[in-house]
Backbone atoms as SQL, in Angstrom:
CREATE TABLE atoms (id INTEGER PRIMARY KEY, chain TEXT, resi INTEGER, resn TEXT, atom TEXT, x REAL, y REAL, z REAL);
INSERT INTO atoms VALUES
  (1, 'A', 1, 'ALA', 'N', -9.123, 22.347, -56.696),
  (2, 'A', 1, 'ALA', 'CA', -7.847, 21.875, -56.192),
  (3, 'A', 1, 'ALA', 'C', -6.711, 22.750, -56.723),
  (4, 'A', 2, 'PHE', 'N', -6.780, 23.103, -58.019),
  (5, 'A', 2, 'PHE', 'CA', -5.732, 23.940, -58.600),
  (6, 'A', 2, 'PHE', 'C', -5.684, 25.298, -57.911),
  (7, 'A', 3, 'SER', 'N', -6.827, 25.909, -57.661),
  (8, 'A', 3, 'SER', 'CA', -6.886, 27.215, -56.994),
  (9, 'A', 3, 'SER', 'C', -6.269, 27.153, -55.600),
  (10, 'A', 4, 'GLN', 'N', -6.493, 26.047, -54.894),
  (11, 'A', 4, 'GLN', 'CA', -5.919, 25.905, -53.568),
  (12, 'A', 4, 'GLN', 'C', -4.385, 25.818, -53.626),
  (13, 'A', 5, 'VAL', 'N', -3.863, 25.122, -54.618),
  (14, 'A', 5, 'VAL', 'CA', -2.415, 25.005, -54.776),
  (15, 'A', 5, 'VAL', 'C', -1.815, 26.377, -55.067),
  (16, 'A', 6, 'VAL', 'N', -2.468, 27.129, -55.962),
  (17, 'A', 6, 'VAL', 'CA', -1.988, 28.467, -56.300),
  (18, 'A', 6, 'VAL', 'C', -2.053, 29.378, -55.079),
  (19, 'A', 7, 'ALA', 'N', -3.130, 29.320, -54.324),
  (20, 'A', 7, 'ALA', 'CA', -3.272, 30.152, -53.128),
  (21, 'A', 7, 'ALA', 'C', -2.196, 29.809, -52.097),
  (22, 'A', 8, 'GLN', 'N', -1.920, 28.533, -51.904),
  (23, 'A', 8, 'GLN', 'CA', -0.874, 28.124, -50.956),
  (24, 'A', 8, 'GLN', 'C', 0.500, 28.615, -51.415),
  (25, 'A', 9, 'ALA', 'N', 0.768, 28.567, -52.701),
  (26, 'A', 9, 'ALA', 'CA', 2.046, 29.051, -53.230),
  (27, 'A', 9, 'ALA', 'C', 2.179, 30.555, -53.011),
  (28, 'A', 10, 'ALA', 'N', 1.073, 31.284, -53.211),
  (29, 'A', 10, 'ALA', 'CA', 1.104, 32.734, -53.014),
  (30, 'A', 10, 'ALA', 'C', 1.377, 33.075, -51.551),
  (31, 'A', 11, 'VAL', 'N', 0.755, 32.370, -50.636),
  (32, 'A', 11, 'VAL', 'CA', 0.978, 32.610, -49.209),
  (33, 'A', 11, 'VAL', 'C', 2.424, 32.275, -48.848),
  (34, 'A', 12, 'ALA', 'N', 2.950, 31.190, -49.370),
  (35, 'A', 12, 'ALA', 'CA', 4.342, 30.809, -49.108),
  (36, 'A', 12, 'ALA', 'C', 5.295, 31.856, -49.658),
  (37, 'A', 13, 'ALA', 'N', 4.984, 32.408, -50.803),
  (38, 'A', 13, 'ALA', 'CA', 5.846, 33.433, -51.402),
  (39, 'A', 13, 'ALA', 'C', 5.890, 34.685, -50.524),
  (40, 'A', 14, 'VAL', 'N', 4.781, 35.036, -49.916),
  (41, 'A', 14, 'VAL', 'CA', 4.747, 36.200, -49.026),
  (42, 'A', 14, 'VAL', 'C', 5.656, 35.954, -47.821),
  (43, 'A', 15, 'ALA', 'N', 5.604, 34.764, -47.277),
  (44, 'A', 15, 'ALA', 'CA', 6.466, 34.443, -46.137),
  (45, 'A', 15, 'ALA', 'C', 7.935, 34.505, -46.546),
  (46, 'A', 16, 'ASP', 'N', 8.261, 33.979, -47.712),
  (47, 'A', 16, 'ASP', 'CA', 9.640, 34.048, -48.207),
  (48, 'A', 16, 'ASP', 'C', 10.072, 35.486, -48.439),
  (49, 'A', 17, 'MET', 'N', 9.193, 36.287, -49.013),
  (50, 'A', 17, 'MET', 'CA', 9.498, 37.687, -49.275),
  (51, 'A', 17, 'MET', 'C', 9.743, 38.426, -47.962),
  (52, 'A', 18, 'ARG', 'N', 8.932, 38.179, -46.968),
  (53, 'A', 18, 'ARG', 'CA', 9.116, 38.839, -45.669),
  (54, 'A', 18, 'ARG', 'C', 10.435, 38.422, -45.018),
  (55, 'A', 19, 'ALA', 'N', 10.780, 37.152, -45.131),
  (56, 'A', 19, 'ALA', 'CA', 12.057, 36.681, -44.586),
  (57, 'A', 19, 'ALA', 'C', 13.222, 37.344, -45.305),
  (58, 'A', 20, 'ASN', 'N', 13.092, 37.531, -46.606),
  (59, 'A', 20, 'ASN', 'CA', 14.138, 38.190, -47.383),
  (60, 'A', 20, 'ASN', 'C', 14.270, 39.657, -46.985),
  (61, 'A', 21, 'VAL', 'N', 13.166, 40.320, -46.716),
  (62, 'A', 21, 'VAL', 'CA', 13.197, 41.718, -46.275),
  (63, 'A', 21, 'VAL', 'C', 13.939, 41.824, -44.941),
  (64, 'A', 22, 'VAL', 'N', 13.672, 40.919, -44.034),
  (65, 'A', 22, 'VAL', 'CA', 14.361, 40.921, -42.740),
  (66, 'A', 22, 'VAL', 'C', 15.865, 40.743, -42.951),
  (67, 'A', 23, 'ARG', 'N', 16.245, 39.818, -43.827),
  (68, 'A', 23, 'ARG', 'CA', 17.661, 39.564, -44.111),
  (69, 'A', 23, 'ARG', 'C', 18.322, 40.789, -44.721),
  (70, 'A', 24, 'ILE', 'N', 17.658, 41.414, -45.697),
  (71, 'A', 24, 'ILE', 'CA', 18.226, 42.604, -46.346),
  (72, 'A', 24, 'ILE', 'C', 18.401, 43.732, -45.339),
  (73, 'A', 25, 'ARG', 'N', 17.427, 43.950, -44.486),
  (74, 'A', 25, 'ARG', 'CA', 17.536, 45.015, -43.480),
  (75, 'A', 25, 'ARG', 'C', 18.712, 44.776, -42.539),
  (76, 'A', 26, 'ALA', 'N', 18.865, 43.541, -42.086),
  (77, 'A', 26, 'ALA', 'CA', 19.961, 43.220, -41.163),
  (78, 'A', 26, 'ALA', 'C', 21.317, 43.403, -41.858),
  (79, 'A', 27, 'THR', 'N', 21.411, 42.933, -43.084),
  (80, 'A', 27, 'THR', 'CA', 22.664, 43.075, -43.824),
  (81, 'A', 27, 'THR', 'C', 22.950, 44.538, -44.112),
  (82, 'A', 28, 'ARG', 'N', 21.937, 45.290, -44.496),
  (83, 'A', 28, 'ARG', 'CA', 22.103, 46.723, -44.763),
  (84, 'A', 28, 'ARG', 'C', 22.621, 47.439, -43.525),
  (85, 'A', 29, 'GLU', 'N', 22.069, 47.126, -42.373),
  (86, 'A', 29, 'GLU', 'CA', 22.498, 47.784, -41.135),
  (87, 'A', 29, 'GLU', 'C', 23.935, 47.416, -40.800),
  (88, 'A', 30, 'ARG', 'N', 24.307, 46.161, -40.981),
  (89, 'A', 30, 'ARG', 'CA', 25.680, 45.736, -40.708),
  (90, 'A', 30, 'ARG', 'C', 26.655, 46.464, -41.626),
  (91, 'A', 31, 'VAL', 'N', 26.335, 46.547, -42.916),
  (92, 'A', 31, 'VAL', 'CA', 27.214, 47.218, -43.875),
  (93, 'A', 31, 'VAL', 'C', 27.258, 48.712, -43.596),
  (94, 'A', 32, 'ARG', 'N', 26.117, 49.311, -43.275),
  (95, 'A', 32, 'ARG', 'CA', 26.079, 50.739, -42.944),
  (96, 'A', 32, 'ARG', 'C', 26.999, 51.042, -41.761),
  (97, 'A', 33, 'ALA', 'N', 26.892, 50.220, -40.729),
  (98, 'A', 33, 'ALA', 'CA', 27.714, 50.428, -39.538),
  (99, 'A', 33, 'ALA', 'C', 29.202, 50.275, -39.867),
  (100, 'A', 34, 'GLU', 'N', 29.548, 49.310, -40.683),
  (101, 'A', 34, 'GLU', 'CA', 30.951, 49.094, -41.040),
  (102, 'A', 34, 'GLU', 'C', 31.470, 50.245, -41.900),
  (103, 'A', 35, 'LEU', 'N', 30.669, 50.718, -42.845),
  (104, 'A', 35, 'LEU', 'CA', 31.081, 51.867, -43.662),
  (105, 'A', 35, 'LEU', 'C', 31.321, 53.083, -42.767),
  (106, 'A', 36, 'ALA', 'N', 30.402, 53.339, -41.859),
  (107, 'A', 36, 'ALA', 'CA', 30.544, 54.486, -40.958),
  (108, 'A', 36, 'ALA', 'C', 31.773, 54.319, -40.063),
  (109, 'A', 37, 'ARG', 'N', 32.008, 53.116, -39.562),
  (110, 'A', 37, 'ARG', 'CA', 33.163, 52.856, -38.703),
  (111, 'A', 37, 'ARG', 'C', 34.469, 53.156, -39.437),
  (112, 'A', 38, 'CYS', 'N', 34.474, 52.922, -40.738),
  (113, 'A', 38, 'CYS', 'CA', 35.678, 53.159, -41.549),
  (114, 'A', 38, 'CYS', 'C', 35.786, 54.608, -42.025),
  (115, 'A', 39, 'GLY', 'N', 34.856, 55.460, -41.604),
  (116, 'A', 39, 'GLY', 'CA', 34.934, 56.880, -41.931),
  (117, 'A', 39, 'GLY', 'C', 34.169, 57.332, -43.147),
  (118, 'A', 40, 'HIS', 'N', 33.474, 56.417, -43.817),
  (119, 'A', 40, 'HIS', 'CA', 32.663, 56.803, -44.969),
  (120, 'A', 40, 'HIS', 'C', 31.393, 57.480, -44.458),
  (121, 'A', 41, 'ARG', 'N', 30.930, 58.479, -45.178),
  (122, 'A', 41, 'ARG', 'CA', 29.681, 59.150, -44.779),
  (123, 'A', 41, 'ARG', 'C', 28.526, 58.424, -45.454),
  (124, 'A', 42, 'VAL', 'N', 27.639, 57.860, -44.642),
  (125, 'A', 42, 'VAL', 'CA', 26.544, 57.029, -45.148),
  (126, 'A', 42, 'VAL', 'C', 25.218, 57.696, -44.826),
  (127, 'A', 43, 'TRP', 'N', 24.359, 57.784, -45.820),
  (128, 'A', 43, 'TRP', 'CA', 23.039, 58.369, -45.632),
  (129, 'A', 43, 'TRP', 'C', 22.076, 57.311, -45.129),
  (130, 'A', 44, 'PRO', 'N', 21.072, 57.716, -44.325),
  (131, 'A', 44, 'PRO', 'CA', 20.057, 56.756, -43.860),
  (132, 'A', 44, 'PRO', 'C', 19.348, 56.107, -45.052),
  (133, 'A', 45, 'SER', 'N', 18.945, 54.858, -44.876),
  (134, 'A', 45, 'SER', 'CA', 18.297, 54.139, -45.968),
  (135, 'A', 45, 'SER', 'C', 17.214, 53.219, -45.443),
  (136, 'A', 46, 'GLU', 'N', 16.128, 53.168, -46.151),
  (137, 'A', 46, 'GLU', 'CA', 15.054, 52.198, -45.915),
  (138, 'A', 46, 'GLU', 'C', 14.874, 51.357, -47.172),
  (139, 'A', 47, 'THR', 'N', 15.892, 51.327, -48.011),
  (140, 'A', 47, 'THR', 'CA', 15.831, 50.634, -49.290),
  (141, 'A', 47, 'THR', 'C', 16.796, 49.452, -49.295),
  (142, 'A', 48, 'ASN', 'N', 16.991, 48.867, -50.463),
  (143, 'A', 48, 'ASN', 'CA', 17.925, 47.744, -50.587),
  (144, 'A', 48, 'ASN', 'C', 19.301, 48.217, -51.062),
  (145, 'A', 49, 'PHE', 'N', 19.615, 49.487, -50.816),
  (146, 'A', 49, 'PHE', 'CA', 20.937, 49.998, -51.165),
  (147, 'A', 49, 'PHE', 'C', 21.370, 51.050, -50.159),
  (148, 'A', 50, 'LEU', 'N', 22.683, 51.340, -50.185),
  (149, 'A', 50, 'LEU', 'CA', 23.244, 52.410, -49.364),
  (150, 'A', 50, 'LEU', 'C', 23.903, 53.435, -50.271),
  (151, 'A', 51, 'TRP', 'N', 23.774, 54.686, -49.905),
  (152, 'A', 51, 'TRP', 'CA', 24.348, 55.831, -50.610),
  (153, 'A', 51, 'TRP', 'C', 25.427, 56.389, -49.697),
  (154, 'A', 52, 'PHE', 'N', 26.667, 56.468, -50.196),
  (155, 'A', 52, 'PHE', 'CA', 27.728, 56.922, -49.310),
  (156, 'A', 52, 'PHE', 'C', 28.791, 57.731, -50.051),
  (157, 'A', 53, 'ARG', 'N', 29.493, 58.550, -49.259),
  (158, 'A', 53, 'ARG', 'CA', 30.635, 59.324, -49.759),
  (159, 'A', 53, 'ARG', 'C', 31.890, 58.656, -49.196),
  (160, 'A', 54, 'PRO', 'N', 32.813, 58.270, -50.071),
  (161, 'A', 54, 'PRO', 'CA', 34.028, 57.602, -49.595),
  (162, 'A', 54, 'PRO', 'C', 34.864, 58.498, -48.675),
  (163, 'A', 55, 'ALA', 'N', 35.495, 57.879, -47.696),
  (164, 'A', 55, 'ALA', 'CA', 36.351, 58.599, -46.752),
  (165, 'A', 55, 'ALA', 'C', 37.685, 58.968, -47.390),
  (166, 'A', 56, 'ARG', 'N', 38.125, 58.177, -48.358),
  (167, 'A', 56, 'ARG', 'CA', 39.419, 58.399, -49.011),
  (168, 'A', 56, 'ARG', 'C', 39.222, 58.330, -50.518),
  (169, 'A', 57, 'GLY', 'N', 39.953, 59.190, -51.224),
  (170, 'A', 57, 'GLY', 'CA', 39.854, 59.215, -52.678),
  (171, 'A', 57, 'GLY', 'C', 38.527, 59.779, -53.145),
  (172, 'A', 58, 'THR', 'N', 38.406, 59.945, -54.435),
  (173, 'A', 58, 'THR', 'CA', 37.146, 60.415, -54.995),
  (174, 'A', 58, 'THR', 'C', 36.227, 59.224, -55.228),
  (175, 'A', 59, 'ALA', 'N', 34.947, 59.504, -55.375),
  (176, 'A', 59, 'ALA', 'CA', 33.993, 58.432, -55.655),
  (177, 'A', 59, 'ALA', 'C', 34.381, 57.709, -56.946),
  (178, 'A', 60, 'LYS', 'N', 34.809, 58.464, -57.939),
  (179, 'A', 60, 'LYS', 'CA', 35.196, 57.847, -59.210),
  (180, 'A', 60, 'LYS', 'C', 36.408, 56.936, -59.030),
  (181, 'A', 61, 'GLU', 'N', 37.394, 57.376, -58.253),
  (182, 'A', 61, 'GLU', 'CA', 38.580, 56.546, -58.006),
  (183, 'A', 61, 'GLU', 'C', 38.209, 55.264, -57.270),
  (184, 'A', 62, 'VAL', 'N', 37.360, 55.384, -56.272),
  (185, 'A', 62, 'VAL', 'CA', 36.934, 54.213, -55.513),
  (186, 'A', 62, 'VAL', 'C', 36.131, 53.277, -56.415),
  (187, 'A', 63, 'PHE', 'N', 35.231, 53.830, -57.196),
  (188, 'A', 63, 'PHE', 'CA', 34.434, 53.044, -58.143),
  (189, 'A', 63, 'PHE', 'C', 35.343, 52.249, -59.074),
  (190, 'A', 64, 'GLU', 'N', 36.329, 52.922, -59.657),
  (191, 'A', 64, 'GLU', 'CA', 37.249, 52.256, -60.576),
  (192, 'A', 64, 'GLU', 'C', 38.109, 51.222, -59.863),
  (193, 'A', 65, 'GLY', 'N', 38.543, 51.531, -58.636),
  (194, 'A', 65, 'GLY', 'CA', 39.319, 50.573, -57.864),
  (195, 'A', 65, 'GLY', 'C', 38.529, 49.318, -57.544),
  (196, 'A', 66, 'LEU', 'N', 37.269, 49.495, -57.196),
  (197, 'A', 66, 'LEU', 'CA', 36.419, 48.342, -56.907),
  (198, 'A', 66, 'LEU', 'C', 36.207, 47.499, -58.162),
  (199, 'A', 67, 'ARG', 'N', 36.066, 48.142, -59.301),
  (200, 'A', 67, 'ARG', 'CA', 35.892, 47.393, -60.561),
  (201, 'A', 67, 'ARG', 'C', 37.111, 46.528, -60.843),
  (202, 'A', 68, 'ARG', 'N', 38.297, 47.023, -60.496),
  (203, 'A', 68, 'ARG', 'CA', 39.510, 46.210, -60.678),
  (204, 'A', 68, 'ARG', 'C', 39.492, 44.968, -59.786),
  (205, 'A', 69, 'HIS', 'N', 38.682, 45.007, -58.737),
  (206, 'A', 69, 'HIS', 'CA', 38.512, 43.850, -57.850),
  (207, 'A', 69, 'HIS', 'C', 37.239, 43.072, -58.197),
  (208, 'A', 70, 'ALA', 'N', 36.674, 43.357, -59.369),
  (209, 'A', 70, 'ALA', 'CA', 35.451, 42.699, -59.854),
  (210, 'A', 70, 'ALA', 'C', 34.243, 42.973, -58.957),
  (211, 'A', 71, 'ILE', 'N', 34.223, 44.150, -58.332),
  (212, 'A', 71, 'ILE', 'CA', 33.080, 44.600, -57.537),
  (213, 'A', 71, 'ILE', 'C', 32.424, 45.734, -58.320),
  (214, 'A', 72, 'VAL', 'N', 31.164, 45.555, -58.669),
  (215, 'A', 72, 'VAL', 'CA', 30.462, 46.559, -59.458),
  (216, 'A', 72, 'VAL', 'C', 29.380, 47.197, -58.590),
  (217, 'A', 73, 'ILE', 'N', 29.560, 48.493, -58.333),
  (218, 'A', 73, 'ILE', 'CA', 28.548, 49.291, -57.644),
  (219, 'A', 73, 'ILE', 'C', 28.199, 50.443, -58.579),
  (220, 'A', 74, 'ARG', 'N', 27.452, 51.422, -58.103),
  (221, 'A', 74, 'ARG', 'CA', 27.021, 52.518, -58.968),
  (222, 'A', 74, 'ARG', 'C', 27.728, 53.818, -58.617),
  (223, 'A', 75, 'HIS', 'N', 28.149, 54.524, -59.653),
  (224, 'A', 75, 'HIS', 'CA', 28.676, 55.878, -59.521),
  (225, 'A', 75, 'HIS', 'C', 27.923, 56.720, -60.530),
  (226, 'A', 76, 'PHE', 'N', 27.294, 57.775, -60.070),
  (227, 'A', 76, 'PHE', 'CA', 26.522, 58.661, -60.927),
  (228, 'A', 76, 'PHE', 'C', 27.292, 59.956, -61.101),
  (229, 'A', 77, 'ALA', 'N', 28.052, 60.052, -62.177),
  (230, 'A', 77, 'ALA', 'CA', 28.822, 61.276, -62.433),
  (231, 'A', 77, 'ALA', 'C', 27.857, 62.440, -62.600),
  (232, 'A', 78, 'GLY', 'N', 28.210, 63.553, -62.057),
  (233, 'A', 78, 'GLY', 'CA', 27.376, 64.739, -62.178),
  (234, 'A', 78, 'GLY', 'C', 27.674, 65.699, -61.060),
  (235, 'A', 79, 'PRO', 'N', 27.274, 66.948, -61.212),
  (236, 'A', 79, 'PRO', 'CA', 27.609, 67.956, -60.207),
  (237, 'A', 79, 'PRO', 'C', 26.995, 67.687, -58.831),
  (238, 'A', 80, 'LYS', 'N', 25.840, 67.067, -58.770),
  (239, 'A', 80, 'LYS', 'CA', 25.195, 66.818, -57.477),
  (240, 'A', 80, 'LYS', 'C', 25.449, 65.413, -56.948),
  (241, 'A', 81, 'THR', 'N', 25.796, 64.480, -57.816),
  (242, 'A', 81, 'THR', 'CA', 25.919, 63.085, -57.397),
  (243, 'A', 81, 'THR', 'C', 27.324, 62.504, -57.551),
  (244, 'A', 82, 'GLY', 'N', 28.223, 63.240, -58.161),
  (245, 'A', 82, 'GLY', 'CA', 29.538, 62.710, -58.492),
  (246, 'A', 82, 'GLY', 'C', 30.424, 62.349, -57.320),
  (247, 'A', 83, 'ASP', 'N', 30.124, 62.855, -56.123),
  (248, 'A', 83, 'ASP', 'CA', 30.945, 62.558, -54.945),
  (249, 'A', 83, 'ASP', 'C', 30.470, 61.318, -54.186),
  (250, 'A', 84, 'PHE', 'N', 29.450, 60.652, -54.723),
  (251, 'A', 84, 'PHE', 'CA', 28.798, 59.577, -53.988),
  (252, 'A', 84, 'PHE', 'C', 28.807, 58.264, -54.752),
  (253, 'A', 85, 'LEU', 'N', 28.643, 57.179, -53.981),
  (254, 'A', 85, 'LEU', 'CA', 28.522, 55.840, -54.541),
  (255, 'A', 85, 'LEU', 'C', 27.273, 55.181, -53.981),
  (256, 'A', 86, 'ARG', 'N', 26.743, 54.247, -54.747),
  (257, 'A', 86, 'ARG', 'CA', 25.563, 53.497, -54.320),
  (258, 'A', 86, 'ARG', 'C', 25.904, 52.016, -54.389),
  (259, 'A', 87, 'VAL', 'N', 25.699, 51.318, -53.297),
  (260, 'A', 87, 'VAL', 'CA', 25.927, 49.875, -53.268),
  (261, 'A', 87, 'VAL', 'C', 24.606, 49.187, -52.925),
  (262, 'A', 88, 'THR', 'N', 24.238, 48.226, -53.761),
  (263, 'A', 88, 'THR', 'CA', 23.035, 47.437, -53.528),
  (264, 'A', 88, 'THR', 'C', 23.367, 46.325, -52.544),
  (265, 'A', 89, 'ILE', 'N', 22.455, 46.087, -51.620),
  (266, 'A', 89, 'ILE', 'CA', 22.672, 45.059, -50.611),
  (267, 'A', 89, 'ILE', 'C', 22.473, 43.683, -51.252),
  (268, 'A', 90, 'GLY', 'N', 23.505, 42.851, -51.113),
  (269, 'A', 90, 'GLY', 'CA', 23.458, 41.482, -51.628),
  (270, 'A', 90, 'GLY', 'C', 23.474, 40.491, -50.479),
  (271, 'A', 91, 'THR', 'N', 24.005, 39.324, -50.758),
  (272, 'A', 91, 'THR', 'CA', 24.126, 38.305, -49.714),
  (273, 'A', 91, 'THR', 'C', 25.212, 38.725, -48.720),
  (274, 'A', 92, 'GLU', 'N', 25.260, 38.039, -47.594),
  (275, 'A', 92, 'GLU', 'CA', 26.302, 38.323, -46.607),
  (276, 'A', 92, 'GLU', 'C', 27.682, 38.154, -47.234),
  (277, 'A', 93, 'ALA', 'N', 27.871, 37.102, -48.000),
  (278, 'A', 93, 'ALA', 'CA', 29.174, 36.841, -48.629),
  (279, 'A', 93, 'ALA', 'C', 29.529, 37.930, -49.637),
  (280, 'A', 94, 'GLU', 'N', 28.553, 38.362, -50.419),
  (281, 'A', 94, 'GLU', 'CA', 28.806, 39.439, -51.389),
  (282, 'A', 94, 'GLU', 'C', 29.186, 40.736, -50.686),
  (283, 'A', 95, 'MET', 'N', 28.509, 41.035, -49.594),
  (284, 'A', 95, 'MET', 'CA', 28.796, 42.271, -48.876),
  (285, 'A', 95, 'MET', 'C', 30.146, 42.198, -48.167),
  (286, 'A', 96, 'ASP', 'N', 30.518, 41.021, -47.679),
  (287, 'A', 96, 'ASP', 'CA', 31.855, 40.859, -47.094),
  (288, 'A', 96, 'ASP', 'C', 32.922, 41.094, -48.155),
  (289, 'A', 97, 'ARG', 'N', 32.696, 40.566, -49.340),
  (290, 'A', 97, 'ARG', 'CA', 33.648, 40.759, -50.438),
  (291, 'A', 97, 'ARG', 'C', 33.753, 42.233, -50.812),
  (292, 'A', 98, 'PHE', 'N', 32.612, 42.924, -50.863),
  (293, 'A', 98, 'PHE', 'CA', 32.593, 44.363, -51.137),
  (294, 'A', 98, 'PHE', 'C', 33.384, 45.122, -50.073),
  (295, 'A', 99, 'LEU', 'N', 33.116, 44.841, -48.794),
  (296, 'A', 99, 'LEU', 'CA', 33.795, 45.559, -47.714),
  (297, 'A', 99, 'LEU', 'C', 35.301, 45.299, -47.725),
  (298, 'A', 100, 'ASP', 'N', 35.690, 44.066, -47.984),
  (299, 'A', 100, 'ASP', 'CA', 37.118, 43.747, -48.066),
  (300, 'A', 100, 'ASP', 'C', 37.786, 44.506, -49.207),
  (301, 'A', 101, 'ALA', 'N', 37.147, 44.505, -50.374),
  (302, 'A', 101, 'ALA', 'CA', 37.712, 45.210, -51.535),
  (303, 'A', 101, 'ALA', 'C', 37.736, 46.713, -51.282),
  (304, 'A', 102, 'LEU', 'N', 36.689, 47.252, -50.694),
  (305, 'A', 102, 'LEU', 'CA', 36.651, 48.673, -50.395),
  (306, 'A', 102, 'LEU', 'C', 37.772, 49.051, -49.433),
  (307, 'A', 103, 'ASP', 'N', 38.013, 48.223, -48.448),
  (308, 'A', 103, 'ASP', 'CA', 39.101, 48.478, -47.503),
  (309, 'A', 103, 'ASP', 'C', 40.446, 48.496, -48.246),
  (310, 'A', 104, 'THR', 'N', 40.665, 47.534, -49.107),
  (311, 'A', 104, 'THR', 'CA', 41.907, 47.463, -49.875),
  (312, 'A', 104, 'THR', 'C', 42.070, 48.697, -50.761),
  (313, 'A', 105, 'VAL', 'N', 41.018, 49.060, -51.481),
  (314, 'A', 105, 'VAL', 'CA', 41.054, 50.215, -52.379),
  (315, 'A', 105, 'VAL', 'C', 41.259, 51.503, -51.577),
  (316, 'A', 106, 'SER', 'N', 40.504, 51.670, -50.515),
  (317, 'A', 106, 'SER', 'CA', 40.555, 52.899, -49.726),
  (318, 'A', 106, 'SER', 'C', 41.910, 53.092, -49.060),
  (319, 'A', 107, 'ASN', 'N', 42.520, 52.025, -48.615),
  (320, 'A', 107, 'ASN', 'CA', 43.810, 52.147, -47.933),
  (321, 'A', 107, 'ASN', 'C', 44.912, 52.616, -48.871),
  (322, 'A', 108, 'GLY', 'N', 44.705, 52.511, -50.161),
  (323, 'A', 108, 'GLY', 'CA', 45.690, 52.993, -51.112),
  (324, 'A', 108, 'GLY', 'C', 45.461, 54.424, -51.551),
  (325, 'A', 109, 'MET', 'N', 44.501, 55.109, -50.936),
  (326, 'A', 109, 'MET', 'CA', 44.154, 56.474, -51.333),
  (327, 'A', 109, 'MET', 'C', 44.357, 57.443, -50.192),
  (328, 'A', 110, 'THR', 'N', 44.436, 58.718, -50.539),
  (329, 'A', 110, 'THR', 'CA', 44.571, 59.745, -49.524),
  (330, 'A', 110, 'THR', 'C', 43.210, 60.342, -49.191),
  (331, 'A', 111, 'PRO', 'N', 43.049, 60.839, -47.961),
  (332, 'A', 111, 'PRO', 'CA', 41.788, 61.488, -47.595),
  (333, 'A', 111, 'PRO', 'C', 41.558, 62.728, -48.467),
  (334, 'A', 112, 'PRO', 'N', 40.291, 63.077, -48.691),
  (335, 'A', 112, 'PRO', 'CA', 39.987, 64.266, -49.520),
  (336, 'A', 112, 'PRO', 'C', 40.429, 65.555, -48.856);
């Protein structure tokens, strides 16, 4: 009986995981499209994050501006990665908050 309960839980977890993958993909595509629409250069992704170059300001400036809005994404300082930002895909509400803050931060900067 115990083995059957464990097996049923494992099967249920797979279904939940697959549903979460579908949600992440849909959210990633929506955010990718919005970033591109706003002029940010976004690289293709099959992961749970997006890699992009900001349309306005430097990556470091945008990173710092987002932090002032309590949005934490990744900036990898360095000669090959310093112009880019990485945002992990979260919930729809989290991504809306990120996009709103990014719009606010970006509108206060000049194009490169």
